[in-house]
Each structure stands twice: as C-alpha cells, then as structure tokens.
C-alpha positions as CSV (number, residue, x, y, z in Angstrom):
1,M,-8.8,-11.5,-52.9
2,S,-11.3,-12.6,-50.8
3,G,-12.8,-10.8,-47.5
4,G,-12.0,-13.7,-46.0
5,V,-8.8,-14.4,-46.9
6,I,-8.4,-10.9,-46.2
7,S,-9.4,-11.6,-42.6
8,M,-7.8,-14.8,-41.8
9,A,-4.3,-12.8,-42.0
10,V,-5.2,-9.7,-40.6
11,A,-6.6,-12.1,-37.6
12,R,-3.0,-14.0,-37.8
13,W,-1.3,-10.7,-37.6
14,I,-3.3,-8.5,-35.2
15,L,-2.5,-11.9,-32.7
16,A,0.8,-11.5,-33.4
17,C,0.3,-7.8,-32.0
18,G,-1.2,-8.6,-29.1
19,L,1.6,-11.0,-28.2
20,L,4.3,-8.3,-28.7
21,L,2.7,-6.0,-27.0
22,C,2.0,-8.0,-23.8
23,S,5.6,-8.5,-23.8
24,S,6.3,-5.7,-22.4
25,S,5.8,-3.9,-18.6
26,F,4.4,-1.2,-19.0
27,L,3.7,0.0,-15.2
28,G,4.8,4.1,-15.5
29,A,6.5,6.2,-12.3
30,E,3.5,7.7,-10.8
31,G,1.1,5.0,-8.4
32,A,4.2,2.4,-8.7
33,I,5.1,0.5,-6.1
34,G,8.3,-0.6,-5.4
35,V,10.5,-2.2,-2.5
36,N,13.7,-1.0,-0.5
37,Y,16.5,-3.3,-1.2
38,G,18.1,-2.7,2.7
39,M,21.7,-5.1,2.4
40,L,22.5,-5.0,6.6
41,G,22.1,-8.5,7.7
42,N,24.9,-11.6,7.1
43,N,22.7,-14.2,5.6
44,L,21.0,-12.3,2.6
45,P,20.8,-13.7,-0.7
46,S,23.6,-12.8,-3.4
47,P,22.6,-9.1,-5.0
48,A,21.9,-11.2,-8.2
49,Q,19.6,-14.2,-6.8
50,V,17.9,-10.8,-5.3
51,I,17.2,-8.8,-8.5
52,S,16.0,-12.3,-9.9
53,M,13.7,-12.5,-7.5
54,Y,12.4,-9.0,-8.3
55,K,11.9,-10.3,-11.5
56,A,10.1,-13.5,-10.0
57,K,7.7,-11.3,-7.8
58,N,7.0,-8.4,-10.4
59,I,8.6,-6.4,-8.2
60,N,9.3,-3.6,-11.0
61,Y,10.9,-0.2,-9.0
62,V,14.4,-1.2,-6.1
63,R,15.6,1.7,-3.7
64,L,18.8,1.5,-2.7
65,F,20.0,3.1,-0.1
66,H,24.2,3.4,-1.0
67,P,25.8,2.4,-4.0
68,D,27.5,-0.8,-5.1
69,T,28.2,-2.4,-8.4
70,T,27.4,-5.8,-8.0
71,V,24.0,-4.9,-6.9
72,L,24.0,-2.3,-10.1
73,A,25.9,-4.5,-12.3
74,A,22.8,-6.8,-11.6
75,L,20.2,-4.4,-12.4
76,R,21.6,-4.0,-15.7
77,N,19.0,-4.7,-18.5
78,S,16.4,-5.9,-16.0
79,G,13.9,-2.7,-16.6
80,I,13.7,-1.9,-12.9
81,G,13.8,1.3,-12.0
82,V,15.8,2.3,-9.4
83,V,16.8,4.9,-6.4
84,L,19.4,5.4,-5.9
85,G,20.8,7.0,-2.4
86,T,24.3,7.8,-1.1
87,Y,26.0,7.3,1.7
88,N,24.8,10.1,4.2
89,E,28.8,10.2,5.4
90,D,29.7,11.1,1.6
91,L,27.4,14.2,2.1
92,A,29.8,16.9,3.7
93,R,32.3,16.2,1.1
94,M,30.3,15.7,-2.1
95,A,28.6,19.1,-0.7
96,S,31.7,20.9,-0.4
97,D,34.0,19.2,-3.4
98,P,32.4,19.2,-6.4
99,S,35.2,17.1,-7.8
100,F,33.9,14.3,-5.9
101,A,30.6,14.5,-7.3
102,A,31.6,14.1,-10.5
103,S,33.8,11.1,-9.0
104,W,30.6,9.5,-7.8
105,V,29.1,9.8,-10.9
106,S,31.8,8.1,-13.0
107,S,31.7,5.5,-10.7
108,Y,28.0,4.4,-10.2
109,V,26.3,6.1,-12.6
110,Q,27.7,6.7,-15.8
111,P,29.1,3.0,-16.3
112,F,25.3,1.6,-15.9
113,A,23.4,4.5,-17.2
114,G,22.1,2.9,-20.8
115,A,21.7,-0.7,-18.8
116,V,19.7,0.3,-15.8
117,S,17.0,2.4,-15.3
118,F,17.8,5.2,-12.7
119,R,14.9,6.9,-11.4
120,Y,16.2,9.4,-8.7
121,I,19.1,9.7,-7.0
122,N,19.1,10.9,-2.7
123,A,21.4,12.7,-1.7
124,G,21.5,11.8,2.1
125,N,18.5,9.7,3.7
126,E,16.6,11.6,7.4
127,V,19.4,13.4,8.4
128,I,17.1,17.1,8.1
129,P,17.0,18.3,10.9
130,G,21.1,17.6,12.1
131,E,24.3,18.1,12.1
132,P,24.5,17.3,7.9
133,A,21.4,19.0,7.2
134,A,23.2,22.4,5.5
135,N,25.0,20.1,3.1
136,V,22.5,17.9,1.6
137,L,21.1,21.2,-0.6
138,P,24.6,21.5,-1.9
139,A,25.2,18.3,-2.4
140,M,22.1,17.4,-5.1
141,R,23.4,20.8,-6.9
142,N,27.0,19.3,-7.3
143,L,25.7,16.0,-7.9
144,D,22.7,17.4,-10.6
145,A,26.0,19.5,-12.2
146,A,27.9,15.8,-12.3
147,L,25.4,14.3,-14.0
148,K,25.0,17.4,-16.7
149,S,28.8,17.3,-17.2
150,A,28.7,14.0,-17.5
151,G,26.3,14.1,-20.2
152,I,23.2,12.3,-18.7
153,S,20.0,13.7,-18.5
154,G,16.6,12.8,-16.9
155,I,17.6,11.7,-13.5
156,P,16.1,13.6,-11.0
157,V,18.3,14.7,-8.0
158,T,17.0,15.0,-4.3
159,T,16.8,13.4,-0.8
160,A,14.6,11.6,1.0
161,V,13.4,12.7,4.6
162,A,11.6,11.4,7.9
163,T,8.3,13.2,9.0
164,S,10.2,14.2,11.2
165,V,11.2,17.1,9.0
166,L,7.1,18.3,10.5
167,G,6.4,20.4,13.3
168,V,2.8,20.4,12.7
169,S,1.4,17.8,11.3
170,Y,-2.6,17.6,12.0
171,P,-5.2,18.6,10.8
172,P,-3.4,17.7,7.4
173,S,-4.6,21.1,6.5
174,Q,-2.1,22.7,8.9
175,G,1.1,20.9,8.3
176,A,4.5,22.9,8.4
177,F,7.9,22.2,8.9
178,S,9.3,22.9,12.0
179,E,11.4,25.4,12.8
180,A,14.5,23.2,13.3
181,A,13.9,21.7,9.6
182,S,13.0,24.6,7.8
183,P,15.9,26.6,7.1
184,Y,17.2,23.5,5.2
185,M,13.6,21.9,4.0
186,A,12.5,26.1,2.4
187,P,15.3,26.8,-0.1
188,I,15.4,22.6,-0.8
189,V,12.0,22.4,-1.5
190,T,11.9,25.1,-3.6
191,Y,14.9,24.2,-5.9
192,L,12.6,20.4,-6.4
193,A,10.4,22.4,-7.3
194,S,11.8,24.5,-10.4
195,K,13.9,21.0,-11.1
196,G,10.4,19.8,-11.3
197,A,12.0,16.4,-8.9
198,P,10.2,15.1,-6.4
199,L,10.6,15.0,-2.6
200,L,10.7,11.8,-0.9
201,V,9.4,11.2,2.4
202,N,9.8,7.9,5.0
203,V,5.9,7.5,5.6
204,Y,5.5,5.6,8.8
205,P,2.8,5.0,10.4
206,Y,3.7,1.9,12.8
207,F,5.8,4.2,15.3
208,A,2.6,7.0,15.8
209,Y,0.6,4.1,16.7
210,A,2.9,2.5,18.4
211,A,3.6,6.0,20.5
212,D,0.2,6.2,22.0
213,A,-1.5,3.2,20.8
214,E,-4.7,3.6,23.8
215,R,-5.7,6.7,21.8
216,V,-4.4,5.8,18.3
217,Q,-6.8,3.4,16.4
218,L,-5.2,0.5,15.4
219,G,-7.9,0.3,12.5
220,Y,-6.4,3.6,11.3
221,A,-2.8,2.8,11.3
222,L,-3.4,-0.2,8.9
223,L,-5.5,1.8,6.8
224,S,-8.8,-0.2,7.2
225,A,-10.7,1.5,9.5
226,S,-14.5,2.2,9.2
227,Q,-15.7,6.0,9.1
228,S,-16.0,5.5,12.7
229,A,-12.3,6.2,13.1
230,S,-12.4,8.8,10.2
231,V,-10.6,12.4,11.0
232,T,-12.3,15.5,9.1
233,D,-10.6,18.3,8.1
234,G,-11.9,21.1,6.6
235,G,-14.7,19.4,4.6
236,V,-12.3,16.0,3.4
237,T,-12.3,13.2,5.4
238,Y,-9.4,10.8,6.4
239,T,-9.6,7.4,6.8
240,N,-6.5,6.0,7.1
241,M,-3.3,7.7,8.8
242,F,-1.0,7.0,5.4
243,D,-3.0,9.4,3.6
244,A,-3.0,12.2,6.5
245,I,0.5,11.9,6.8
246,V,1.1,12.0,3.2
247,D,-0.7,15.4,3.4
248,A,0.5,17.0,6.4
249,A,3.5,16.5,4.3
250,H,2.0,18.2,0.8
251,A,0.8,21.2,3.3
252,A,4.4,22.2,4.5
253,V,5.5,21.6,0.6
254,E,3.2,24.1,0.1
255,K,4.1,27.3,2.7
256,A,7.7,27.1,2.0
257,T,7.2,27.1,-1.6
258,G,4.7,30.2,-2.0
259,G,2.1,27.4,-3.4
260,Q,4.2,25.9,-5.5
261,A,3.0,22.2,-5.8
262,V,5.9,19.2,-5.7
263,E,5.4,16.0,-6.1
264,L,5.5,13.6,-3.1
265,V,7.0,10.1,-3.3
266,V,6.8,7.8,-0.1
267,S,10.5,6.0,-0.6
268,E,9.9,4.2,2.7
269,T,6.5,2.7,4.4
270,G,6.1,-0.2,6.6
271,W,4.8,-2.4,9.5
272,P,6.9,-5.3,11.6
273,S,5.7,-8.7,11.8
274,G,7.9,-8.9,14.6
275,G,10.5,-7.6,17.4
276,G,8.8,-7.5,20.8
277,G,7.1,-3.3,19.6
278,V,3.4,-2.4,20.4
279,G,1.2,-4.2,17.8
280,A,4.3,-5.9,15.3
281,T,2.6,-8.8,14.4
282,V,2.9,-11.0,11.5
283,E,-1.4,-10.3,11.3
284,N,-1.0,-6.6,11.5
285,A,2.5,-6.5,8.7
286,A,0.3,-7.7,6.4
287,A,-2.6,-6.0,6.6
288,Y,-1.1,-2.9,6.3
289,N,1.2,-3.6,3.2
290,N,-1.6,-5.3,1.7
291,N,-4.0,-2.8,2.5
292,L,-1.5,-0.1,1.3
293,I,-1.4,-1.5,-2.3
294,R,-4.2,-1.7,-3.0
295,H,-5.2,1.8,-1.6
296,V,-2.1,2.8,-3.4
297,S,-2.7,0.8,-6.6
298,G,-6.4,2.0,-6.9
299,G,-5.2,5.3,-7.4
300,A,-7.5,7.4,-5.8
301,G,-4.3,9.4,-4.2
302,T,-5.2,11.2,-1.0
303,P,-8.2,13.7,0.3
304,R,-5.6,17.0,-0.6
305,R,-4.1,15.2,-4.2
306,P,-7.8,13.1,-5.3
307,G,-6.3,11.4,-8.7
308,K,-2.9,11.6,-8.1
309,E,-1.4,8.3,-7.7
310,V,1.5,8.0,-5.0
311,E,4.8,6.1,-5.7
312,T,6.0,4.2,-3.0
313,Y,8.4,2.0,-2.0
314,L,7.3,-0.6,0.9
315,F,10.7,-1.3,4.0
316,A,11.9,-3.8,3.2
317,M,11.9,-7.1,1.0
318,F,14.1,-8.9,3.7
319,N,13.9,-8.9,7.6
320,E,17.8,-7.8,8.5
321,N,19.5,-8.9,11.4
322,Q,22.5,-6.5,12.3
323,K,20.0,-3.8,12.7
324,P,19.1,-2.7,16.1
325,E,17.7,-5.3,17.8
326,G,13.6,-5.4,17.8
327,V,11.6,-4.3,15.8
328,E,13.7,-3.2,13.1
329,Q,15.3,-6.4,12.1
330,H,11.5,-7.3,11.5
331,F,10.2,-5.2,8.9
332,G,10.7,-7.3,5.6
333,L,8.3,-8.8,3.2
334,F,10.6,-12.4,2.7
335,Q,12.9,-14.1,5.0
336,P,16.8,-13.9,4.0
337,D,15.9,-17.4,2.7
338,M,13.7,-15.8,0.5
339,T,10.5,-17.4,2.1
340,E,7.5,-15.3,2.8
341,V,7.1,-13.8,5.7
342,Y,3.6,-13.4,4.7
343,H,1.9,-13.7,1.1
344,P,2.5,-9.5,0.2
345,L,0.4,-8.4,-2.6
346,V,3.1,-6.7,-4.6
347,C,3.9,-10.1,-5.8
348,T,0.5,-11.5,-7.3
349,S,-1.9,-10.2,-10.5
350,E,-3.4,-7.2,-7.9
351,F,-0.4,-5.7,-8.1
352,F,-1.3,-4.4,-11.6
353,P,-3.4,-2.1,-10.8
354,T,-6.7,-1.8,-13.4
355,S,-6.1,2.4,-13.6
356,W,-2.9,2.1,-14.9
357,R,-3.8,-0.8,-17.3
358,R,-7.0,1.1,-19.0
359,R,-5.0,3.9,-19.1
360,E,-2.2,1.5,-20.7
361,I,-4.5,-0.3,-23.1
362,E,-5.8,2.7,-25.2
363,K,-2.5,3.9,-25.7
364,R,-1.9,0.7,-27.4
365,R,-5.2,0.0,-28.6
366,E,-4.5,4.0,-30.5
367,R,-1.4,2.6,-31.4
368,V,-2.3,-0.8,-33.5
369,L,-5.1,1.4,-35.1
370,E,-3.1,4.3,-36.2
371,T,-0.9,0.9,-37.8
372,L,-3.7,-0.9,-39.2
373,H,-4.4,2.7,-40.7
374,R,-0.9,2.8,-42.3
375,Y,-0.8,-0.8,-43.5
376,A,-4.8,-0.2,-45.6
377,L,-5.9,-3.0,-43.4
378,R,-8.5,-0.8,-43.0
379,V,-10.6,-1.8,-45.6
380,S,-11.5,-5.1,-44.6
381,F,-11.6,-3.3,-40.7
382,A,-13.6,-0.2,-41.6
383,P,-17.0,-1.6,-39.9
384,L,-14.8,-3.1,-37.4
385,L,-12.6,-0.4,-35.7
386,E,-15.4,2.1,-36.6
387,T,-15.4,3.4,-32.9
388,G,-12.1,3.8,-32.9
389,M,-11.1,5.8,-35.8
390,D,-14.5,8.4,-36.2
391,A,-12.2,10.7,-38.8
392,K,-11.0,8.2,-40.7
393,N,-14.6,6.3,-41.4
394,F,-15.2,5.6,-44.9
395,G,-18.4,5.3,-47.5
396,N,-19.1,2.2,-49.6
397,G,-17.7,4.2,-52.4
398,Q,-14.6,4.5,-50.9
399,Q,-14.5,1.0,-49.3
400,T,-15.0,-0.1,-53.5
401,Q,-12.7,2.8,-54.7
402,E,-9.8,1.8,-52.0
403,K,-9.5,-1.8,-52.6
404,S,-7.9,-1.8,-55.9
405,T,-5.2,0.0,-53.9
406,M,-5.3,-2.4,-51.5
407,I,-2.8,-4.6,-52.4
408,E,-0.4,-2.0,-54.0
409,D,-0.2,-0.1,-50.4
410,A,-0.3,-3.4,-48.2
411,P,3.6,-4.0,-46.6
412,S,5.6,-6.1,-48.1
413,Q,9.0,-6.3,-49.6
414,H,7.5,-8.0,-53.1
415,Q,4.4,-6.4,-53.6
416,E,3.1,-9.7,-53.1
417,T,-0.4,-10.5,-52.8
418,L,-2.1,-12.2,-49.1
419,Q,-2.0,-15.8,-50.0
420,Q,-4.4,-18.0,-48.6
421,F,-3.2,-19.9,-45.3
422,A,-2.9,-24.1,-45.8
423,D,-4.5,-24.5,-42.1
424,S,-7.7,-26.2,-41.1
425,D,-9.3,-23.1,-41.4
426,T,-9.2,-23.7,-45.2
427,V,-11.4,-26.6,-45.0
428,N,-13.4,-27.1,-42.1
429,P,-15.9,-24.8,-41.2
430,V,-15.2,-21.8,-38.3
431,N,-17.9,-20.6,-36.4
432,S,-20.4,-22.1,-38.3
433,H,-19.0,-20.1,-41.6
434,E,-16.7,-21.6,-44.9
435,S,-13.7,-20.1,-44.3
436,G,-14.2,-17.9,-47.8
437,D,-17.3,-16.2,-45.5
438,V,-15.8,-15.4,-42.3
439,N,-17.8,-12.8,-40.9
440,M,-15.4,-10.3,-39.7
441,E,-17.5,-7.8,-39.3
442,A,-21.0,-8.9,-37.3
443,A,-21.0,-6.9,-33.7
444,I,-17.5,-6.5,-33.1
445,S,-16.2,-3.5,-31.7
446,A,-12.6,-1.8,-32.0
447,E,-12.2,-3.3,-27.6
448,D,-13.2,-6.6,-29.4
449,V,-10.3,-6.6,-31.9
450,L,-7.6,-6.0,-28.6
451,R,-9.3,-9.0,-26.8
452,A,-8.6,-11.3,-29.1
453,G,-5.1,-9.5,-28.7
454,G,-5.4,-10.3,-25.0
455,F,-5.7,-7.0,-23.3
456,G,-9.0,-6.4,-21.4
457,A,-9.9,-9.3,-19.0
458,K,-10.0,-9.8,-15.5
459,D,-7.5,-8.6,-13.3
460,D,-5.4,-12.0,-13.3
461,I,-1.9,-12.7,-14.5
462,G,-3.9,-14.4,-17.3
463,S,-5.1,-10.9,-18.8
464,F,-1.6,-10.1,-20.2
465,L,-0.9,-13.4,-21.9
466,P,-3.5,-13.4,-25.4
467,T,-6.5,-14.7,-24.8
468,A,-7.3,-16.7,-27.8
469,V,-5.1,-19.7,-27.8
470,D,-5.9,-20.7,-31.4
471,S,-5.0,-17.9,-33.9
472,T,-7.1,-19.5,-36.7
473,D,-10.6,-19.2,-34.5
474,F,-10.6,-15.3,-34.4
475,E,-14.6,-14.3,-33.8
476,A,-14.3,-17.6,-31.3
477,S,-11.8,-16.0,-29.5
478,L,-13.8,-12.7,-29.3
479,R,-16.5,-14.7,-28.0
480,D,-13.8,-16.3,-25.1
481,A,-12.7,-12.6,-23.9
482,R,-16.2,-10.9,-24.1
483,D,-17.1,-14.0,-21.9
484,F,-14.1,-13.8,-19.6
485,E,-14.1,-9.9,-19.1
486,G,-15.8,-8.8,-15.9
487,E,-16.1,-5.9,-13.8
488,S,-12.4,-5.1,-12.0
489,E,-12.7,-4.7,-8.4
490,K,-10.6,-1.3,-7.3
491,P,-9.1,-3.1,-5.6
492,S,14.9,3.6,8.1
493,H,17.6,2.3,6.1
494,P,20.1,1.8,5.7
495,G,17.1,1.3,7.8
496,L,14.4,4.1,9.6
497,G,17.8,6.3,10.0
498,Y,15.7,8.4,12.5
499,K,18.5,10.0,15.1
500,G,15.6,11.2,17.4
501,N,15.4,10.0,21.0
502,E,14.2,6.2,21.5
503,T,11.5,5.7,23.9
504,D,11.4,3.6,26.4
505,S,10.1,0.2,24.4
506,G,13.1,0.8,21.6
507,G,10.8,2.0,19.0
508,K,10.8,5.5,18.0
509,P,8.8,8.1,19.3
510,S,6.3,9.1,17.1
511,D,7.1,11.5,14.1
512,V,3.6,12.1,13.6
513,Q,1.3,14.2,16.3
514,Q,-1.7,12.8,17.7
515,Q,-4.6,12.4,15.1
516,Q,-7.3,11.3,17.2
C-alpha cells in the first residue's frame, strides 16, 4: 500500500474524529457560568420553551430555587447542569423528619437522576442568620442520607447564603462571619469541608453600591475600574468589588474551619436594568454582567485564589413581574417574551473561555493520539505526531519492520486492506502533488492534526466546527486552519431573598461594609 493511500484514509479518519469530538459540550464545572431560572411571573414562557432557550443560547448550567417536576422533565437529556433548591418553608420538617427528606428525594431527584445532571442540592436560600437557620445543617444531613439510601451518589448537598452572613468584609483578608451567623455557619462549612462540597454564596455588588453611591465608585462595582479605583489589602490589589466580596467570604470560611478550604460557588449575582434604584440602568446592567462573564471565564480567579476559576450563576433569566416592585423585577437578561433586555455575552461565542478550551483540546488531542497509535496508524504518522508521542517515536528500521504488520493490526472486521478512495483525488492533483505522492509529513505538527479536525481556531463559534470542509484536501485544511488561528484575547429568589430591613428607596441595605 502506498503512503499516499494510507495518508488519504487517515486524513478522512482524523476529520471524522474531529466531527465526533466537536459534537459534545466541554464546559466543566470550574469556571462555569450559569443562569438562575426564577419563576415569579405570570407571563413567563413555558418550562419547555425556557429550557430550549437555555440550549439555544449556549447556557449550560441552571439554578432552580425550588423543585418543579415540569421543569425537571424539560431538563431530561438536555445536558444542562442543574442546581436544585428546596423551599425555605420545608426546612423545618426536612430537618426533623428524615422520612420527609427521603420523600423529597424520591419525588424530585430519583425519577430524574439518570437523565438530569444534578450539580448540587441546596437546602434553603438566604435563611442565615434568622429563625430557620438552625434547620439548615440537619436538613442537609437528612438530604444527604436520603440520597445515599436511594443509591444516588455524586450530588453534593449544601446551602445558599447571602453576604449578610459576614460581620466583617473589609479588608477582604479580615473577612469573618457575624456573631449572629457564626453559630450556624461554622458547623455548616466544617461539614462541607468534610464532604468536599461547596458553599453557595449570593454576591451582589449592586446593593453595596446603591447603599453608598457617593463613596463607592461605580467602576469598582461594575468590574470596569481603573487602577485608581483599586483597593490594596496586604500586598494584593482588588480592582473590583466582586473579587473583594468573594475573598472576604473565603477568609471567613477559613477562620471558621481552622484553615480548611471550602470551594465557593457564586450562586447569584447580577445588576438591575430598571426599577428606579440608584444606578439601575440597562447600560450598567449590561456592563456588570458582561464584564463579569469576561472576568470569570478568563480563569484568573481572585487575588486570594489566583487561577482558581469561580463557578458563577447570573441572576436571572427573566424579568419577573411578581417580585416586589422596584429593582427586583428588573434583574432579567431577557423579557418574558424572550427578547433581550440587552445583549449578554453568555449567549455568544465569548462565553466559551479560552482557558477551558485549551485544557479540553489538550485532553482530546491526547485521546486522538492514543487511538491513532492503538490502531497502528503510527507508521504513516510517526513523523507527523512525534511532538505528542515522545515515548513512541520510531526509527527508520522500526518503521520498515512495522510496515509489514500494519495491515494485520489495522481495525477491520474482515481484516481487509485499505482501498484507494474513488474520489476526485485519484485523478486530480492535490496541493501540487499527485494522489499517490501526497506529502503528509512536511512540516505538520500534532496540533495541525487537531486543527484539521476543527480545533484550535479563533475564539469564534466557527472554531467549534471542522475547519476542513473538503475532507479530501487535508493539507489545504491545515493551511486554512493555520491562517485562521490567531492569539485569542483573554477575554434573590426566588429572588433576592434577603430578609433584612429595606432602605427608604426600597433596596436592600449593603450586605458588605464600605470598601473604599
């Protein structure tokens, strides 16, 4: 068999692999961006429409504030990761009655466990500090036991808290739980640390800004501040309030656990586009959410956790007309008729972060290389793949020896030899080569192979499609991919849920002490 025939066969096979690999979503948990699905509106789309919208908008994670079997049914086989909450009113019974927790799991988790990807279950939303706070940890324990009894594993049980649990938040390194919250938060975060489960935290720079707009710089709250608006804390610099709040919560958790780290998931964050509140404009809402998406998806982490991506859920999918009047009705990315309030980057190709893609490309590259080696295609591709197969390089003598056995090793049900494809390449020149003399080894790297399968191009939605349109012209597809690729730029609650006193303007008082 000629090298040209093998090369043509392998070119087609590689492109087929590229199509298969491109067909699956690869956004992982860390650094993921999801959107809360609030349902306090009498004019919202049906759950089936909403879940279809999540998929169409490339939103791969959703948080539900309470169980709803219609929504859960719509989520079946969607591939969307789900954070499922309990009603706050159910906490007391869930804490005191293990059979109620078991019934809850059998009703809302077990029937969907095989088809719905549950990320976490959160027992209660923003009830600490407060009268129901004592029920949170017992409810978490009973839910965890109920999941185990039902044979369901891999779904962490946690709770969601507002930043009002912090008694000290500035500077971030001094973050600590308040006296009212600490008796509940300390055992909860210790329990989470023992389980390797995250704590969900609702982070709203908007309310801190609205409570003291004269002293809090708008750019600092919107993640668009210059260095002049930054805050220095023990040698690290904070250029936005989001990072400062998250790190204050990290510091509080570490103090409560004696230094044990607990992952924090930002379960809610957002900015109102209307409602009459201070700074509540469409322009500011667009700036905050889009700046946040760029920041989180860039993978920089926070100053206290550099490089540690923060799983974050925007609040909320829709404007909800049954929320309290004012800004709380205007946190939606979309109107109830599914039109945009403004254009969120979560629905564009910028949502696919470069850092995630590079990691996933490398994983898939390794799998492709292993498969090529296993199926004895390494003989023809040894010079091509040498950068990715250092331990499997072959000398000329080895290549000669293995050529005689390649057909025996090749995967075929009937052990037939590879046949010449009857297409235009058998009669027409390809890249100035005759079909039998296609030079597959000339300056082609292993990354080129993946480029031809559709990987490694610019941060554009087209980079998730194969760049090699003509599968018979492999070398041309490599050149096209090289030309196309360039340096990618780095890029409460059901509602807000906070039970504290409202300010005269109807907004929440700041959860976070002044940071300027």
